[in-house]
C-alpha positions in Angstrom: 8.1 -4.4 -16.3 9.9 -2.7 -12.9 8.8 -2.6 -9.7 10.3 -0.7 -6.7 9.8 -2.5 -3.5 11.5 -1.1 0.5 13.2 -3.2 1.9 13.6 -2.4 6.1 17.5 -2.8 6.9 18.4 -3.1 10.7 21.7 -1.0 11.3 23.8 -2.4 13.8 26.3 0.5 15.0 29.0 -0.3 17.9 28.1 2.9 21.2 30.4 5.2 19.4 28.9 4.8 16.4 25.6 5.3 17.4 26.1 8.6 19.2 28.1 9.8 16.0 24.4 8.5 14.0 22.3 10.2 16.5 23.7 13.5 16.0 24.1 13.6 12.2 20.2 12.6 12.2 19.1 15.4 14.6 21.4 17.9 12.5 20.5 17.3 9.3 16.3 17.4 10.5 17.8 20.9 12.0 19.4 21.5 8.5 15.8 20.1 7.1 13.2 22.8 9.4 16.1 25.5 8.6 15.3 25.3 4.7 12.1 24.7 5.2 11.6 28.2 6.9 12.6 29.8 4.4 11.4 28.2 1.5 8.4 28.9 3.4 9.0 32.6 3.4 10.4 32.9 -0.1 8.2 30.3 -1.7 11.2 30.2 -4.6 10.6 26.4 -5.9 14.0 26.9 -7.7 16.8 24.7 -7.7 19.6 27.0 -8.5 18.4 29.2 -6.8 18.1 27.7 -3.5 21.4 26.8 -4.3 22.9 29.8 -4.2 21.1 30.8 -1.2 21.2 28.5 1.2 24.4 25.9 0.4 27.3 28.1 2.1 25.4 28.9 5.2 23.8 25.5 5.9 27.9 24.0 5.8 28.5 27.0 7.5 25.8 26.8 10.3 25.6 23.4 11.2 28.6 21.4 9.8 27.7 19.9 6.9 30.0 18.0 4.5 28.9 19.1 0.4 26.6 16.2 0.2 24.6 16.1 3.0 24.2 20.0 2.4 23.2 19.2 -1.3 20.9 16.5 0.4 18.9 18.9 2.2 18.0 20.8 0.4 16.9 18.3 -2.1 15.0 16.8 0.8 13.4 19.7 1.5 12.2 21.0 -2.3 10.6 17.6 -3.3 8.4 17.5 0.0 7.1 21.3 -0.9 6.8 20.2 -4.7 5.1 17.0 -3.5 2.2 19.8 -1.6 2.2 22.1 -4.6 1.1 19.1 -6.8 -1.6 17.2 -4.1 -3.2 21.0 -4.6 -2.7 21.6 -0.9 -2.4 24.8 0.6 1.0 26.4 1.0 2.4 25.3 4.9 5.1 25.6 6.5 6.6 21.9 7.0 8.5 20.8 9.5 10.6 17.8 10.1 10.6 16.3 13.6 12.1 12.2 13.1 15.2 11.9 13.3 15.9 10.9 10.1 18.7 10.9 6.8 18.4 11.3 2.9 20.8 9.2 1.1 21.7 8.5 -2.4 22.8 5.2 -3.5 26.9 5.1 -4.0 27.4 8.6 -2.8 26.3 9.4 0.7 26.0 4.8 1.0 26.5 1.6 0.1 25.7 -2.0 0.9 29.1 -4.4 0.5 29.1 -7.7 2.4 27.9 -7.4 5.4 28.9 -3.5 6.3 26.7 -0.9 5.4 28.7 2.4 4.7 27.5 6.2 4.9 28.7 9.6 5.6 27.9 11.1 8.8 29.2 14.6 10.3 32.9 12.4 11.6 33.3 11.3 8.2 32.8 7.8 6.7 31.8 4.5 8.4 31.5 1.6 8.3 29.5 -1.1 10.5 27.4 -3.8 10.2 23.3 -4.8 9.2 20.7 -7.5 9.8 19.8 -10.1 6.6 16.8 -8.0 5.5 13.6 -10.2 4.8 12.9 -9.1 1.5 15.7 -9.4 -1.1 18.2 -6.9 -1.7 18.8 -8.0 -5.3 18.3 -5.4 -7.7 18.5 -1.6 -8.3 18.8 0.2 -5.4 17.5 3.5 -5.1 17.6 6.4 -2.2 17.2 5.3 1.2 16.5 6.7 3.9 18.0 6.6 7.9 15.1 5.9 10.3 16.4 6.5 13.9 13.1 5.5 16.0 12.9 2.9 19.3 16.2 3.4 20.1 17.4 1.5 17.0 18.8 2.7 13.4 16.7 1.6 10.2 17.9 1.6 7.0 14.6 2.3 4.2 16.2 1.2 0.6 14.0 1.3 -2.4 14.8 -1.5 -4.4 13.6 -1.7 -8.5 13.2 -5.5 -9.6 13.2 -6.2 -13.3 9.8 -8.8 -13.4 8.9 -10.1 -17.1 6.1 -8.8 -18.5 2.5 -11.0 -18.8 0.4 -10.9 -22.2 -3.4 -12.0 -22.3 -1.8 -14.9 -24.3 -0.2 -16.2 -21.3 -3.5 -16.1 -19.1 -4.7 -19.9 -18.6 -6.7 -18.5 -15.5 -9.5 -15.9 -14.4 -10.6 -14.8 -11.0 -13.4 -12.7 -9.7 -12.4 -11.1 -6.5 -15.4 -9.2 -5.0 -14.1 -6.9 -1.7 -15.9 -6.0 1.2 -16.9 -6.2 4.9 -18.6 -9.4 5.2 -16.1 -11.0 3.2 -12.6 -10.0 2.3 -12.3 -10.9 -0.7 -14.8 -13.8 -2.5 -13.1 -15.4 -5.1 -14.7 -17.0 -8.0 -12.2 -18.8 -10.7 -12.1 -20.6 -13.9 -12.4 -24.6 -12.8 -15.8 -22.5 -10.6 -14.8 -22.7 -7.7 -15.6 -20.8 -5.2 -13.7 -19.1 -2.1 -14.8 -17.0 0.6 -12.3 -14.9 2.9 -13.9 -13.9 6.2 -13.7 -10.9 7.8 -14.6 -11.6 11.3 -11.9 -11.2 12.5 -10.6 -8.0 11.1 -13.9 -6.7 12.4 -13.6 -7.9 16.3 -10.1 -6.7 15.8 -10.9 -3.0 14.5 -14.2 -3.1 17.0 -11.9 -3.2 19.8 -9.3 -1.0 18.3 -12.5 1.6 17.9 -13.9 1.4 21.2 -10.5 1.8 23.2 -9.9 4.8 20.8 -13.3 6.3 22.4 -12.2 5.8 25.9 -8.7 7.6 25.5 -10.8 10.1 23.5 -13.1 10.6 26.4 -10.0 11.0 28.8 -8.7 13.8 27.2 -5.1 14.4 29.6 -2.1 14.5 27.2 -1.5 10.7 28.6 -4.6 9.7 26.6 -3.8 11.6 23.4 0.4 10.0 23.3 -1.8 7.0 23.9 -4.6 7.5 21.0 -2.1 7.8 18.2 0.4 5.1 19.6 -3.4 2.9 19.0 -4.2 4.4 16.0 -0.4 3.4 14.7 -0.9 0.2 16.1 -4.0 -0.4 14.2 -2.2 0.6 10.8 0.5 -1.7 10.7 -1.9 -4.2 11.4 -4.5 -3.7 8.3 -1.2 -3.5 6.7 0.4 -7.0 8.1 -3.2 -8.6 7.4 -3.1 -7.4 3.7 0.3 -8.7 3.2 -1.0 -12.5 4.4 -4.7 -11.9 2.2 -2.8 -10.7 -1.0 0.2 -13.6 0.0 -2.3 -16.6 0.5 -4.2 -15.6 -3.3 -1.6 -15.6 -5.3 0.3 -18.7 -4.3 -3.2 -19.8 -4.0 -3.3 -19.6 -7.9 -1.1 -21.1 -10.4 1.4 -18.7 -12.8 -0.9 -17.4 -15.8 -4.2 -15.9 -13.5 -5.4 -13.3 -14.8 -7.1 -11.2 -11.2 -10.5 -9.6 -11.6 -11.0 -6.4 -8.8 -14.0 -3.9 -8.8 -11.9 0.2 -9.3 -13.0 1.2 -5.7 -10.6 4.4 -6.3 -14.4 6.6 -5.2 -15.2 4.5 -2.8 -14.0 7.7 0.1 -16.9 9.7 -1.9 -19.8 7.0 -0.2 -19.5 7.9 3.3 -22.3 10.5 2.5 -24.5 7.5 1.5 -23.3 5.7 4.6 -24.9 6.2 8.1 -22.4 8.1 10.3 -22.6 5.5 12.6 -21.1 2.8 10.0 -18.5 4.6 8.6 -15.7 3.7 10.2 -16.7 -0.5 9.8 -17.9 -0.1 5.7 -15.6 2.8 4.0 -12.0 2.9 6.3 -10.5 -0.3 5.6 -7.7 0.2 2.9 -8.4 -1.4 0.2 -6.0 0.1 -2.0 -3.3 -1.1 0.1 -4.5 -4.6 -0.4 -4.4 -4.3 -4.2 -1.3 -2.8 -4.8 0.6 -5.6 -2.3 -2.0 -8.0 -5.1 -0.4 -6.1 -8.1 3.0 -6.9 -7.2 2.5 -10.4 -5.4 1.0 -11.1 -9.0 3.6 -9.3 -10.9 6.2 -11.4 -9.3 4.8 -14.9 -9.8 3.8 -14.7 -13.7 0.2 -13.1 -13.0 -1.9 -10.3 -13.6 -4.3 -8.2 -12.0 -6.9 -5.3 -13.9 -10.0 -3.5 -12.5 -12.5 -3.1 -14.0 -16.1 -0.8 -13.3 -17.8 -2.1 -10.5 -21.6 -1.4 -11.4 -24.3 -3.7 -10.3 -22.1 -6.4 -10.4 -24.6 -7.4 -7.3 -27.3 -6.8 -8.7 -26.4 -8.6 -12.2 -27.5 -12.3 -12.2 -24.6 -13.9 -14.2 -26.7 -17.1 -15.8 -29.4 -15.0 -17.7 -28.0 -11.6 -17.8 -31.2 -9.6 -16.0 -30.5 -7.1 -13.6 -32.3 -5.5 -11.3 -31.6 -4.2 -7.5 -34.7 -6.6 -6.4 -32.7 -9.6 -7.0 -30.1 -9.0 -4.6 -31.4 -8.7 -0.6 -28.8 -7.0 1.3 -30.1 -8.2 4.7 -29.7 -11.8 4.4 -26.4 -11.9 1.6 -28.5 -13.8 -0.6 -29.1 -13.0 -4.3 -32.3 -14.6 -6.3 -32.3 -14.0 -10.0 -36.4 -12.7 -10.5 -35.8 -14.0 -14.3 -34.1 -17.0 -14.2 -34.1 -17.8 -10.3 -30.8 -19.1 -9.9 -29.8 -18.5 -6.4 -26.4 -17.8 -4.1 -24.2 -15.5 -2.0 -24.7 -12.1 -3.4 -20.8 -11.9 -2.8 -20.2 -14.9 -4.9 -22.6 -13.6 -7.4 -20.2 -10.7 -8.1 -17.0 -12.6 -8.2 -18.8 -14.3 -10.7 -19.6 -11.6 -12.7 -16.4 -10.2 -12.4 -14.8 -12.9 -13.4 -16.8 -13.0 -16.4 -15.9 -9.1 -17.2 -12.4 -11.1 -16.7 -13.1 -13.1 -19.5 -14.9 -10.4 -21.7 -11.6 -9.1 -21.4 -8.8 -11.9 -22.7 -11.4 -11.9 -25.2 -11.0 -8.4 -26.4 -7.5 -9.1 -26.7 -8.0 -12.3 -29.1 -5.0 -13.9 -27.0 -6.5 -15.7 -24.5 -5.9 -19.2 -23.7 -8.7 -21.6 -24.5 -9.1 -22.4 -20.8 -10.1 -18.8 -20.0 -12.0 -18.2 -23.3 -15.3 -20.2 -21.9 -18.2 -18.1 -23.0 -20.4 -18.0 -19.3 -19.5 -19.5 -16.1 -20.0 -22.2 -14.7 -22.5 -23.2 -12.2 -21.3 -25.6 -9.7 -24.2 -26.7 -6.7 -22.8 -24.3 -4.0 -25.2 -23.8 -1.5 -24.9 -20.1 -0.7 -22.7 -19.3 2.8 -25.5 -17.2 4.6 -24.2 -16.0 8.4 
């Protein structure tokens, strides 16, 4: 199985090379805007035709090297094809940030402690800082970015990881995601872990109030500050998901199957949520969390599946009785009207997801005995009420 991750490499040029890189990136961006205007007006998506119409003009007008002129056409064409594939309205795409796409072993290379890249003034070699993530894999087309007076190379690295088959599974963990508890986990040993969302709720309330104050101000500087606050919150949320997914994969052993609800339609639930609660209830990046959990699990010999989340908080994991009245949403308590089993409602959902993981393995007929129990165990756990 192949997994592609993006490594962020900090480039360390000297002052002379820095000015050359800045000029190259700004020229590349200007050339992209020139091609974008042409493509928008002609709506010509044929690469061969675009090359014939623009290649020599790009080289003459912007003094681009041949490879860079080709790269500009590919970059702009890819943007418009993405627009077309997503069925978005045909609109003019603007390139504002100074950046450049680089093909591995043609436009750039990373050898030893040196980064080599083609510029308007020819090939330049400079140092780079060792990235936190590994570069030991197949490198793809990178993006050189200039931001906050620093240069970064975003490199996609493809890693080969072994496939995890059902017969390798020795532990099943049901994970219910929510607001009060970001992740409630129930495993094959009958143990439950609650990962509280209190810190997240407080932090996001702070960001929300700050954005409201800036929006009320309405000045040019406040709008700029508003954008910066939104970007900071997004970075913080992504980092939190990184930490949470890492905690889960490191807590459980190799051969663990994580079972998540399929929340692909969660954004459609906004119409059923009060306006004042929509920001809290439906704007947390659950998809970002599951993507991070999937690739981290793959590296640790674990697996992630998604299942239908319907009625997981209303069904008793012991007797199977499903009834809406079983769940008290206000007190976060589940009490079965059939057998009387009582627990935290998020824990009930995690238990049902665990059972669905067991069924998935039983249908495959290849699971290990540890994960093949018929029903979840019921340890003496007092429901968590806050």
